[in-house]
C-alpha positions in Angstrom: 158.2 -120.0 -91.7 156.5 -122.6 -89.5 153.7 -124.8 -90.7 152.8 -125.7 -94.3 153.5 -123.4 -97.2 151.5 -123.2 -100.4 152.8 -122.0 -103.7 150.8 -119.6 -105.8 152.2 -119.8 -109.3 153.1 -116.4 -110.8 152.9 -115.5 -114.5 156.6 -115.6 -115.2 159.8 -117.2 -114.1 160.7 -116.4 -110.6 157.3 -114.9 -109.8 155.9 -117.7 -107.6 154.6 -116.6 -104.2 155.0 -118.7 -101.1 152.4 -118.2 -98.5 151.6 -119.9 -95.2 148.5 -122.1 -95.1 147.1 -119.9 -92.3 147.5 -116.7 -94.5 145.9 -118.5 -97.4 142.9 -119.3 -95.2 142.7 -115.9 -93.7 143.0 -113.9 -96.9 141.4 -116.4 -99.3 142.9 -117.7 -102.5 141.7 -114.8 -104.7 143.8 -112.3 -102.9 146.9 -114.2 -103.9 145.7 -115.1 -107.4 144.3 -111.7 -108.3 146.3 -109.4 -106.1 145.1 -106.9 -103.5 141.4 -107.0 -102.7 139.3 -104.1 -103.8 138.2 -103.2 -100.3 141.8 -102.6 -99.3 142.4 -100.3 -102.2 139.1 -98.5 -101.7 140.0 -97.9 -98.0 143.4 -96.6 -99.2 141.7 -94.1 -101.5 139.1 -93.1 -98.9 141.9 -92.2 -96.4 143.9 -90.5 -99.2 141.0 -88.4 -100.4 139.9 -87.5 -96.9 143.5 -86.4 -96.0 144.0 -84.5 -99.3 146.7 -86.7 -100.6 144.8 -88.3 -103.4 142.5 -86.7 -106.0 139.5 -88.1 -107.8 141.2 -88.6 -111.2 143.6 -91.1 -109.7 140.7 -93.1 -108.3 138.8 -92.9 -111.6 141.8 -94.2 -113.5 142.0 -97.1 -111.0 138.3 -97.9 -111.5 138.9 -97.9 -115.3 141.7 -100.4 -114.9 139.6 -102.6 -112.6 136.7 -102.7 -115.1 139.1 -103.9 -117.8 140.7 -106.6 -115.6 137.8 -107.8 -113.4 136.1 -111.1 -114.1 132.8 -109.5 -113.1 132.0 -105.7 -113.3 130.3 -104.4 -110.2 128.2 -101.2 -109.9 130.7 -99.3 -107.9 133.3 -99.8 -110.6 131.1 -98.2 -113.2 129.9 -95.5 -110.8 133.4 -94.4 -110.0 134.6 -94.7 -113.6 131.8 -92.3 -114.8 132.6 -89.6 -112.3 134.2 -86.4 -113.3 137.6 -85.2 -112.1 135.9 -82.7 -109.7 133.5 -85.2 -108.2 135.7 -85.9 -105.1 132.8 -86.4 -102.7 130.8 -88.5 -105.1 133.9 -90.7 -105.7 134.3 -91.0 -101.9 130.7 -92.1 -101.5 131.1 -94.8 -104.2 134.3 -96.1 -102.5 132.3 -96.6 -99.4 130.1 -99.1 -101.2 133.0 -101.5 -102.1 132.3 -104.7 -100.3 134.8 -106.9 -98.5 137.2 -106.5 -95.7 140.4 -104.4 -95.9 143.7 -106.1 -95.2 145.1 -103.9 -92.5 148.7 -104.8 -93.2 148.5 -104.1 -96.9 146.6 -100.9 -96.2 149.2 -99.7 -93.7 151.9 -100.4 -96.3 150.1 -98.5 -99.0 149.5 -95.5 -96.8 153.1 -95.5 -95.6 154.4 -95.7 -99.2 152.4 -92.6 -100.1 153.3 -90.8 -96.9 149.7 -90.7 -95.7 149.3 -91.0 -91.9 
């Protein structure tokens, strides 16, 4: 890799991540410290629900996990978490309120891994 690399320390031995300085600046440090951004995952779920590959309970379970791990709870997290398993369209509308910018490379990888095209 050309240019400077930065090390993002992982939580265990061998879990350090090496990223280019350019990627660090493009994605921001929180992406590397906290994992995938919420907008990317929301876009994944939006496309999955729209194409019939993902159902509401999976998204609701994710929102529950996010609430527990997030430094700050946002309205959309609670809105999705309190939806019922049959509220597919309501979940979809709440996913569209997640702020941020989706990482297109990560999104493509998620979709591919689930066979969603």
